[in-house]
N, C-alpha and C positions, 0 to 999 in steps of 0.2 A: 203108300196110297198116294200121297204128294206126287211120288216121279209118273205115277199112272196118269194123274189129273193134267200134269204139265204137258204130256203127249197128244191130250185129247185136242182134236180140231174140229172146226165148224166149215162143213162145206154148202153153202146156199144155192140151191139150184133151180132153175125154171123151165119147165118143161113145155113148149110152144108148139103148136100146129094146127092144122086147120080140122073141121068136123070129121069124126069118124076114122081117124088116121091110126087109132091105139094108144094114144096120149096116156090115159089111165089105165089101160091094161097094162102097157108097158111098166109103169111107175109101179103098180100094186105086185106085179109079177117078181120087181125086185125086192120089194118090200116084205113079200110074203111066201114067195114061191108058187103061188097060186095063180093060174088063169082065171079070169073072171072077165067074161065077154060083154056085159051089159052094164052100162053107167046113164046116169043122168046128167045133166050140165050142172055139176057142184064145183064150185071152187074149193080146192083144197090144199092145205098145208100136212105135209107128213114129216114126223122125226123119227130117225132111224140111227140105231148104233152099231158100226161095224168095225170090229178089228181087222186092221190093215196093214201087213208088213209091221207089225208090234205096236202099230199106234190105234188110238180109237178114233174114229171120224164119224162126225155127228152129222148124218145127211138130212138137209132141212130142205124139202123138194116143194116147191108151189105147182099145182096143178091148175092150168086155167081153162076154162071153158072158152070155145074159139072166139063167142060173141064179145069178149072182153078184151082180144086182144088187138094190140098195134093201134092205138088211136091216133089221127092223124096230127101232127103240129105240135105233139106234147111229148116227145120222147125224152126230153130234158127233166120232167118231172115225173115220169114213169116210174112208179114205186117198185115194181116187179124187176124193171133192169137195173136199177140204182141199189136196191137190195141183194141182187145175186152176185155171187162169185162164179159162175157158169151157166153153161145154156145147153138144153138139149132140145133140137129142131127136129120133128117127128114129121115125116110124110108116109103115104102108103104107096109101097110100088106097084098097085092097081090104080093109083089115081094121080093121074098127070097134072091136074090142075093143083092138087096138093105139094107137088113137085116143085112145080114152076114158082109157088109163092116162098120157099124156102131163101132166096136170094134175098128179097124184100125183106125177109125177118132179119137174116144177116148183117144185112146194111142198116138197119133201124138199130139193131143193138150196139153196132161199131159206132153208131153217130151218138149214141145216148152215154156209152161209158168212156171215162177219162183213161185212156191207155194212151202211151207215149208210143208204142208200136201196136198198131191197127192188127196185126198179124198175129198178135199172141193173146189177144179175146178168147178166153175158154169156151169153144162152140164144138160139140159133136152134132153131125148131121147122121139121122137115123132114117133108114128106109125101113119100114114096117111091114108085115104081113109076106114074109119070103116064103111061108107054107103055101100060099095061093099062086103059085107060079104060074098056073095055068091061065091066070087072069092079070098078068105083068102086063104094065102100061110103061113102066119105067126101066131102063137095064141098069144092070150093077155097075156097069162102066160109066154111066151118064152120072150116077151117083158120086163115083170116086173122082170124076171130072170136076164136078162143082164144088168137093170139099176140097180138092185141090186148088181150084180158082179162088176161093174165098179165103182159103187159109185155115180151114176146120177140118177135125178128123173126121172118119166115115167108117159107119157100122151098117149091115144090112142082117136086119134079124128077123124072126116070128116070135113074138109076144106069145103067141098060144102054143109054140112047140118047144122052145127052148129057152129055158132058165140061164145056161150058161153064158150066152150071148148078150143077155140084157144084164147079166153080172160085169160083163167086160165092157159095156158101154159107160156105166155109171163109175167103176173102177178106172177107167182110162181117162175119164175127164177129171177124177181128182188128180192123177197122177200129172194131168197138164197145169191144172190148179197149182199144184207143189211146184213146178217147173217155172211159171211164170210170176206168181205171186202169192202173198200168204194168205192162208184161210182162215184166219185166228180170229176174223171179225164176228163178233156174236151178234145174229139178227136181232132187231129191235121189238121188243113184246111179242117173241116168238111164243111163247106159252099162252099168250091169251089168243091166238089165232091158230095152234096147232090143233088139227081136229082128233078125235078120238077114232081111232082104227075100227073098234069094236062097233061105234055108232055109224060110222060110213057103211061098213059091211051089213049092218041090220038093215039098211034103206032099201027098198025096193027099187031096182035099176029098171029103167023103161027106155033109154035110149041106148040103141046100139052102137059100140064103138067103132 
């Protein structure tokens, strides 16, 4: 049992993106395999254990409503950025404005994190709503080029239709964490802020993702 405990790692992940891009849907799809299309503006931290390549990874995922994102001039004290080991930045392929905001989010994160090599900040850019291809406003090539220019990974997914692609997003981020730096740091006070999954899903969702 002690050997298993020694293999356990924490991965603290912040999910960012503008309203209605599917941040919460993507996160909950990973946690439960279910797609839920309606959410309120609820700040949540989820904890989820996964066995990956013989190691137990504890995913601590912080999902923020857009209204609380990126306060200007305070990034060095931003508790989310300092807490996180890695980041998932989500935009909708149907919403060019959400795509255009990704570069600013990358710059904000890299300015706040104390990395010697800024190219190694673990960030994954995710274009969501691939199933709505008939409403596409951002091409796959644009997403790939942005990721290349900013030194990030890139995935284009459909949280509504494909669980496996969501799995690849989170597992790929953990791979990058392990390549770049240790993920053994424990989150401060995580037990006091992890939200009960049953409580979250029992609430009535009124705002569309």
